[in-house]
C-alpha positions as CSV (number, residue, x, y, z in Angstrom):
1,M,0.1,0.0,0.0
2,R,2.4,2.4,0.7
3,I,4.7,1.6,-2.1
4,L,1.7,1.9,-4.4
5,I,0.9,5.8,-2.8
6,L,4.6,6.6,-3.6
7,I,4.3,5.5,-7.1
8,I,1.4,7.8,-7.2
9,S,2.9,10.7,-5.3
10,L,5.9,10.6,-7.6
11,L,3.1,10.7,-10.5
12,L,1.5,13.7,-9.1
13,I,4.9,15.2,-8.7
14,G,5.7,14.8,-12.8
15,C,2.4,16.2,-13.5
16,S,2.8,19.2,-11.7
17,D,5.2,20.5,-14.1
18,T,2.7,21.3,-16.4
19,E,0.9,24.8,-16.4
20,E,-2.5,23.2,-16.7
21,P,-3.9,20.1,-14.4
22,T,-3.9,17.4,-16.6
23,A,-6.4,14.3,-17.0
24,I,-3.5,12.0,-15.6
25,Q,-3.1,14.4,-12.7
26,Q,-6.5,14.4,-11.9
27,Q,-7.0,10.7,-11.9
28,V,-3.8,10.4,-9.8
29,E,-5.6,12.8,-7.2
30,Y,-8.7,11.1,-7.6
31,A,-6.9,7.6,-6.9
32,L,-5.0,9.1,-3.9
33,G,-8.5,9.9,-2.5
34,E,-10.0,6.4,-3.1
35,M,-6.8,4.8,-1.2
36,Y,-7.4,6.9,1.6
37,G,-11.1,5.9,1.6
38,I,-10.5,2.3,1.4
39,V,-7.9,2.8,4.5
40,R,-10.5,5.1,6.3
41,N,-8.0,8.4,6.4
42,Y,-11.4,10.2,5.4
43,T,-9.5,13.6,6.2
44,K,-6.7,13.1,3.6
45,A,-9.3,11.3,1.4
46,L,-11.4,14.4,1.4
47,A,-8.6,16.6,0.5
48,W,-7.2,14.5,-2.5
49,Y,-10.9,14.5,-3.8
50,Q,-11.0,18.0,-3.3
51,K,-8.1,18.7,-5.6
52,A,-9.4,16.5,-8.2
53,A,-12.5,17.9,-7.9
54,E,-11.9,21.5,-8.4
55,Q,-10.2,20.5,-11.6
56,G,-13.2,19.0,-13.1
57,H,-13.0,15.3,-12.2
58,V,-16.6,13.9,-12.2
59,K,-16.1,11.2,-9.9
60,A,-14.5,13.1,-7.3
61,Q,-17.1,15.6,-7.2
62,V,-19.7,13.2,-6.9
63,K,-17.3,11.4,-3.9
64,L,-17.0,14.8,-2.1
65,G,-21.1,15.5,-2.6
66,L,-21.2,12.3,-0.8
67,M,-19.0,13.4,2.1
68,Y,-20.3,16.4,2.7
69,D,-23.9,14.6,2.5
70,K,-23.1,11.9,4.8
71,G,-20.6,14.0,7.0
72,I,-17.9,11.4,6.4
73,G,-14.4,13.0,7.3
74,V,-16.1,16.2,7.7
75,P,-19.3,17.8,9.3
76,K,-22.4,17.8,7.2
77,D,-22.8,20.1,4.9
78,E,-25.9,20.2,2.5
79,H,-24.8,23.4,1.0
80,Q,-21.7,21.9,-0.4
81,A,-23.2,18.5,-1.2
82,V,-25.6,19.9,-3.3
83,K,-22.8,22.2,-5.0
84,W,-21.2,19.2,-6.2
85,Y,-23.8,16.9,-7.0
86,L,-24.5,19.8,-9.2
87,K,-20.9,20.3,-10.8
88,A,-21.1,16.5,-11.6
89,T,-24.6,16.5,-12.9
90,E,-23.4,19.3,-15.2
91,Q,-21.0,16.9,-16.7
92,G,-23.5,14.3,-17.2
93,H,-23.2,12.1,-14.3
94,E,-26.2,10.0,-13.7
95,S,-25.6,8.9,-10.0
96,A,-25.2,12.6,-9.4
97,K,-28.5,13.7,-10.6
98,S,-30.0,10.9,-8.6
99,L,-28.5,12.3,-5.4
100,L,-30.1,15.8,-6.6
101,F,-33.4,14.4,-6.8
102,R,-33.1,12.7,-3.4
103,V,-32.3,16.0,-1.4
104,A,-34.5,17.7,-3.6
105,I,-37.4,15.6,-2.0
106,K,-35.9,15.0,1.4
107,S,-35.1,18.8,2.5
108,F,-36.6,21.0,-0.1
109,N,-32.9,22.6,-0.2
110,K,-33.3,25.5,-2.7
111,Q,-30.3,24.9,-4.7
112,A,-31.6,21.1,-5.7
113,V,-35.3,22.1,-5.9
114,D,-34.2,25.2,-8.3
115,W,-31.9,22.8,-10.1
116,L,-35.1,20.5,-10.4
117,H,-37.3,23.3,-12.2
118,K,-34.5,23.8,-14.4
119,T,-34.1,20.1,-15.4
120,A,-38.0,19.7,-15.2
121,K,-38.3,22.9,-18.1
122,Q,-35.8,20.9,-20.2
123,G,-38.5,18.3,-21.0
124,D,-37.0,15.8,-17.9
125,A,-40.5,13.8,-17.3
126,T,-38.3,12.5,-14.1
127,A,-37.8,15.9,-12.7
128,Q,-41.4,16.7,-13.6
129,S,-42.7,14.4,-11.6
130,L,-40.4,14.8,-8.6
131,L,-41.1,18.3,-8.9
132,G,-44.5,17.5,-8.3
133,F,-44.1,15.6,-5.1
134,V,-41.8,18.2,-3.8
135,Y,-44.9,20.4,-4.1
136,E,-47.3,17.8,-2.6
137,S,-44.9,17.2,0.2
138,L,-44.8,21.0,0.9
139,W,-48.9,21.3,0.6
140,K,-48.9,18.1,3.1
141,K,-46.5,19.7,5.6
142,Y,-47.7,23.2,5.6
143,R,-51.4,21.8,5.7
144,Q,-50.8,19.6,9.1
145,G,-49.7,22.8,10.2
146,G,-52.5,24.5,10.1
147,S,-51.3,27.0,7.7
148,E,-53.0,29.3,5.1
149,G,-52.6,29.6,1.4
150,V,-51.2,26.6,0.4
151,S,-53.7,25.2,-1.6
152,Q,-51.6,26.3,-4.4
153,D,-48.8,24.0,-4.1
154,I,-51.1,21.0,-4.6
155,V,-52.5,22.6,-7.8
156,T,-48.8,22.9,-8.8
157,A,-48.1,19.4,-7.8
158,Y,-50.8,18.1,-10.1
159,M,-49.7,20.5,-12.9
160,W,-45.8,18.8,-12.7
161,I,-47.2,15.3,-12.3
162,N,-49.6,15.7,-15.3
163,I,-47.4,17.1,-17.6
164,A,-44.9,14.3,-16.9
165,T,-48.1,12.1,-17.6
166,A,-48.4,13.6,-21.0
167,N,-44.5,12.8,-21.3
168,E,-45.5,9.4,-21.2
169,L,-43.6,8.5,-17.7
170,E,-45.3,5.5,-16.6
171,M,-45.9,6.1,-12.9
172,A,-46.9,9.6,-13.0
173,A,-50.5,8.6,-14.0
174,D,-50.9,6.8,-10.9
175,V,-49.7,9.5,-8.9
176,R,-52.0,11.8,-10.5
177,E,-54.7,10.2,-9.5
178,E,-53.9,10.0,-6.0
179,I,-53.4,13.5,-5.7
180,S,-56.5,14.3,-7.5
181,Q,-58.2,12.7,-4.4
182,E,-57.2,15.3,-2.2
183,M,-58.3,18.2,-4.4
184,T,-61.7,20.2,-5.6
185,K,-62.7,19.6,-9.2
186,E,-62.2,23.4,-9.7
187,Q,-58.5,22.5,-8.4
188,I,-58.0,20.1,-10.8
189,A,-59.0,21.8,-13.8
190,E,-56.9,24.8,-13.2
191,A,-54.0,22.5,-12.9
192,E,-54.9,21.1,-15.8
193,E,-55.4,24.3,-17.9
194,R,-52.0,25.4,-16.1
195,S,-50.3,22.2,-17.3
196,Q,-51.5,22.6,-20.9
197,K,-50.0,26.2,-21.0
198,C,-46.7,25.0,-20.1
199,L,-46.4,22.2,-22.9
200,D,-47.7,24.8,-25.4
201,S,-45.5,27.1,-24.7
202,N,-42.5,24.9,-24.7
203,Y,-42.2,25.3,-20.8
204,Q,-41.8,28.7,-21.0
205,D,-45.2,29.5,-19.0
206,C,-44.9,27.6,-16.4
207,D,-44.5,29.8,-13.7
208,Y,-47.2,31.0,-11.3
């Protein structure tokens, strides 16, 4: 193990001669993070993942996000977790996308929910459905607290689930049916009208 770390460290020194970080350098830094993670030296693992992540290594960005998300080797920090998940998602990493979905639904993190809105407006049916779940959860949360003025959340929830159904997401139709049981006929009519406006405008007229 020590010999392997030494070899990787020497490779890293060789890479440092160039002005710009190379793909090899990023991979070496990521590999060091992985090795220190295996031996549970999470402080060093975090430091190496950080170096690689800052240079754009997508797997390191996901690992760094997970460490902040779970509080591994560092205090839990949802803001930092979402920051790194977002960076990885922007590079097309599917696991990071799923992790962002989870954070958005679990805690209604503003960054994650904003990203969910953005993705939903790009036509992603899964994001549309999950955005509906977020609004439904908010509606239930505020209703249980006796707050007023939250009926709009259930309408918005139905709207996005209905859009996901129109985009042929299989599970969305069943969810839409469940949500409709909590709504008045007027609320359903409003949600369906808003859904159609959103679709007809190619997602330009979806905010209320």
